[in-house]
N, C-alpha and C positions, 0 to 999 in steps of 0.2 A: 366306798372311800374315793375320794376325789384324788385324782392325780394331776398336777399342775406341770404342764409341759413347758419347759424353759427352751425357748428358741434363741439362737444367736442372731443378731441382725445380719442381714444379707447385703454384703458390699458388691455393688456393680462396679467392675473395673472396665472403663473404656478400652475397647480394642484399638491398637495403634493405627489401623487403617481407617477407622471412624475418626480418630483424632486428626489424623492427616488430611481427611477430607475436609474436616472443619478448618484447618489452617489454610488449605488451599481456597476455600470458599471465603474466608476472611480477607485474603490476600486479593482475590478476584475483585471483590467489591471495594476494597480500599484503592486499587491502582487501575483497573481496566475501564471504568467508566470516563475517568479523566484523561487516560491515554487515547481511548477512542475519540474523545472530543477534539484533543489537540490533532489527532491526525486526520480527523474530517475537515479541520479548518486548513491543515497543510495541503491536503488534496484539492480542496475547493480553491485555494489560491493558486495551485498549479494549473488547474483546467478551467477557471471561470473565464479565461481567455476564449475559450470555444463559444462561449454566449456572447461576450463582449465583441466578438468578431462580426456578429450579425449586424452591429451598427458602425463599428471601427472601419470595416472595409469601406463604406460609403463616405465617413467623415475624413479618413486618411488616405482614400484611394489605394487601399491595401488590396493587392492580389493574392491569390490562394498560395503561391509559392513563397511571397514575403510572409504571409500568415504562418504557413508550415515551417519555415525557417526560424521565425521568432519563438514559435512554440517550443520548436526542438532545441534551441539554443540554451534554453534554461538548463538541459541535461549536460551540457558542456561545463558550465560554471560548476554544477552539482559535483560532476565527476572528478574535477581537479582536486576538490578539498575534501572529498569523502574519506579517505582513509586517514588524513592527519586528524581530522573531526573524531573519527571514531576512536582512534589510539588515544587522543586526549580525554575522551569520555572515561577510558578506563583508569586514567591518571586521577582526574579531578572529580569524577562522579558524575551521574545522570542528572542530578537537580541542576547544577550550574550549566552544564552542556545544552540541555534541552531548553532551559530559560534563555540562554544566550541566542540560540538557533531562532526561537520563536519571536522574540523581540525584533531581531534584526530582519527576518524575512517579513514580519507584519508590516514594519515601517516602509520596506521596499515596495511590497505589494500595494500599499496605499499610494505610494509615489508613481504608480503605474498611471495614475490620472494625468500626468504631465506628459505622456507620450504624445508628440506631434508629427512624427515621421518614422521611416524605417529605422534610422540609426538609433534613435532614442528608445524605439520599441526593442531593438536587439540588445542594447546595452542594460535596460532594466531588466530584461528577462533573463540575461546572463548573471546579472548580479542577485536576482531573486534565487537562482540555483546555487550560486556560490555561497549564499548566506543560510540557505536551507541544508547544504551539504552536511551529511552525518545524521540527519533526523530520523530516516526510515531505518537504516541499519543499527542506529543508536537504540531506536525502540525494540528492534529485534533482538539485539544484544542484551538489553535490560531485562527482556522477559525470560532470558536464559538464567538469569540470577535468582528467579523466583518460582520457576516452574520446571518440573522434570521433563526428559524426553517424552515419556509416555503421555504427556498432557499438552504437548507442543502444538499439535496441529489445531485442536479446538481453541486454544488460547490465541493463537495466531489468527484464526479465523474471527475471533472478536474484534481484534485490533485492525487487522487488514480489511475488515469490512467497512472500513472508513471510506474507501473508493466508492462502493455502491451506495453507502449512507451519504456521501456528499453528492452524488448523482440523484438521489431522491429529494434531498433538500435544496440542492443547488439549482436544479433546472427551474423550479417555480420561484424560488428566492431571487435568483439572479435575473430572470426575465420580468418579474414584478418590479426590482429595484430600476431595471433599465427602462421600463415604460413608465412608472409612477413618478420618478424623480428627473425624468428627462427633461432639461432645460432649467431645472431649479438653481437658483443663484448662479446662472450662466454656466452650469455644467452639463455635459451630455450624459445621458443615461450609463453609458459604459464607463464614464469617469466616477459616478457615483458608485457603480458596482465595485471597482477596484478599492475605493475608499471604505465603503461599508463592509467589505468582507476582508480588508487587510488590518483594519485596527483592532478588532477582537483578538487576533493573535499577539499582540503586544501585551493585552491584559493577561491572557492565559499563560504567556511566557513568564510574567511576573508571578503568577500563582504558582507555577510549577515549583518555585523555590519552598513553598509551605506544603505543597499537595503530594510531592514524590518524596521517597526516602532512596538513598544511594543503593542499598542494599538490606537483606533481612537482618544482617548483623547490627544495622543502625536504628532499628526500630523499637519503640517502647510497647507498641501493642501486641508484641509476641513475647511469650515467656522464654526462659532460656532453655526449657525443655522442648518447647515448640520449635525454636530455632535449631536445636540439635536434631530433631526428628526431620526437619524440613532439609537441612544440609545432608543428612545421610540419604534421604530419598533422591535428592538431586544428583549426589555423587554416585548412588547405585543404580541410577535409572537407565543405564545404557550408554552413557558417555564414556567409552572406552577408546577415545580418538588417540590417538590418531595423532594430532599435532597440538602442541602448546606453545610453541615459539613462532612468531610471525614469519621469520625467515624460512624456516622449514616449510611453512604452507606456501610460501612464494615459489618453491621449487616442486610443488605438487602438481601433475598435470590434471588431477581430478578436480582441483579448485577451478582452473581454467575451463574444464568441460562443463563445470556447474555454472560458470559465468556465462559461457555460451548459452547454455540452456534458458537462463535467465534473461539474456538478450532476447531471445525469440520470445519468450512470454511477455516481455515488456513491450515489445514491437505490437502484439495483439492487443495488450492492455490499453495502450494509448492510442491506437486505432479507434477503440470504442470511445474513449475520453475525450479525444480532440476533434473527431469527425462525426460523432452520432448526429449532434444538432444539424450540421449541414446536410447529412443524408436524409434526415426528416423533412428539412425545408425542401428539398429537392423534389419530394414525393407530392408537394402541392400545399404544405402546411404554412399558410402566410402569417397567421397571428403568432406573434412572439410568445404571449403567455400560454397559448396553447400548445406551442412547440416545447416549452418547457415542462408542461405535464406530460406530454408523450415521452419526453427523455427520461422521466422517472420510472417508467413501467419496466424497462430491462433490469434496472438496479433494485427495484422493489422485490422482484422474483428472485434475484441473485442473493439477496440479503437474507432470504429464507432458505434457499437451497444449499448454499456453500457451507454453512456450518455443519448441515446434516452429514455433507460428504467428509468433511475434516474430522467430525466425530467417528465415522465409521473408519477412516484411516488410522485414527488412534486406537480404536478397539482392535483392529486387525493387526496393528504394529507394521503396516506396509505403506511405503511412500511412493516408490517409483512409479508403479501402475496407477495409483490414485492421483498422480500428477500428469503422467504421459498420455493417458487416455482422455481425460479432459482437454488437453491441449490439441489433440486431434480433433475433438468434437467442436473446440473453438474454430480450428481451420474450416470445417465443414460448415459451420454456421456463417462465417464471413464468406465463403465461397457461394452458398446459396443466396445469401443476402445481397451479393452483387449482382445478381441476376435478375432482382425484381425491380430495380430502376424506380419507377414512379408509383409503385404499389405501397401505400402506408401500411397495410395490414401484414404484407409479406415482409417488408423491411423490419417491422417492429418484431415480428414472431421470431425471425431468424437472427436478428441482432440480439434478441433476448437470450436464444440459445447460446450464441457466441459469447455473450458477456457472462453467462453463468459458467460455461466451461472454463474461459480463460481465467476468470477469478479463482475457480476451483483448483486449476493447476498451479496457479500463483501461490495461493495459500498453503497448499500442501508441499510445495517445493521448498519453502523456507525450513521445514522440518528436517530436511536432509543435510545442509550445511551446518545448521546449528546443532546437530548430533555428532558430526564429524570433526568439529573443532571445538577448542577449549581454550581458555586463558587468553594470552596476547593474540594467539593464533585466531581466536574468534573474533576479538576485536578489529584485527586488521584484515582477517580472511572474509568476514561477513561483508565489511566495507568494500574489500576488493571485488568480490562478486557483484555487490550491488552497483558499483562504479562502473565496471565493465558493462554489466547488463543494462544500465541506463543509457548506454549509448543508443540501444533501442528506442529509447524516448527522443532522441534526436533524430535518428534516421527514419522512424515511422512517419511522422507529421511532415518531415522535409520531402521525403520520396512521394508520399501520396500527394502533397500539395503541387509538386512538380509534375507528376504524372497526370494529374487533373487538368493542369494548364496545357500540357502537351495533347492531351487526348480528349479534353471536354468532358470527361466523366470520370467518377470515383472507382469505376469497376476494376481497371488494371491495378490501381493500388491496393484495393481489398484482396484481389487475386494474389498480389505479391506477398501481402502480410499473411495471408492463408498458407502459402508455401513456406514462409519462415516459421510459422507455429508449428507445421508439420516436422520441419527439421528440429525444432527444439523439442518436441515430443520424442522424437527418435533418439536424441542425444541423452535425454534422461534415462531412457531404457539401456542404452548402451553403456553408461556410466555407471559400472558395477563397483561398489564400494567394498572394502574388506569385509569379510564375513562377520566380524564383530560389529560393525556399523551397518551391515545391509538391512538389517530388520527395521532400522530407523529411517 
């Protein structure tokens, strides 16, 4: 006798964690490539002056002190409008804010081709900083709308790797433009450099209106259930801050301690960005194109190494040591690099170590304030930390340029920046947040 067994169909129910991973995966592919591209161009427009300098110094009679001050004055303009720009982002949304910033800075960067003396150089660099104000903290704030604290470091690593990515692409691209187009239509190579790398930002600024959404609530490519699950994960992911009002954040000494730490990291960061080509040239690299390729090497290794450390920081849910120890490593790299003088191999090796460590400290650092602040306090507080910290972008090139003219070598400037980096690492360790936030 045959017995027919009737089985009920098996329904597989997706686990919430798997669904959440899918949501974050979708968000990542929708937002991060475009944000990374925007940030690469932003960083390129900040630091392409380090390559333009190789020709501008001769054409304009530019000394190292003049170059250092002009490179740094960008950050004064940036600092003045940083907080208003980020507070405005919270009110009008990321799309309009990022679009406005990119269009204005792209036009200003292209106008750098009209530089003809020290005054015009200073004015346009100042305006470039003023128009770009709010871009970096705006991007950082924007990421907090989409990703929980537990994923913050690895996501920051993707976007903030724009610096090394710009270093990889920028060196060969900038030096090729300067040599291949030098003299075309009556323009010097450095003038073509500013024009060719400025105008694409205008195009991306217009595209931002279509490529970005202001928040998860506004998108059509997530279901209501997905939005609810995402909002719950972000809300319960450790953001137990701390402050939600900007006025309260302004009175918190921990905010200013974080700003000091960031100031020190920025000093190190822009030591690499603004002076690496000059350091390599001092070792005897005479060919401009070869110099551009050598300058990519530290950034190439950095873009591989830093995301690994950021992921480790996320997995351990530990931030301070993952930022402070690399800061000390960056200081060591600068100190040793300063002693190699005319050795290309020694300079490259130890500047690579410094670049990896400084960027590691920089990326993980931003997981600390974004976990500590929320709401309007996040918008204003992140901008406040960034604007105070970016004074390091003014001090670093200005001080190094002045010391180089006074001493005839970069060594004293590099040693100064190494000591500042050490102070930054120590301040990160000493700035203990409340227990509820300390794990972040």
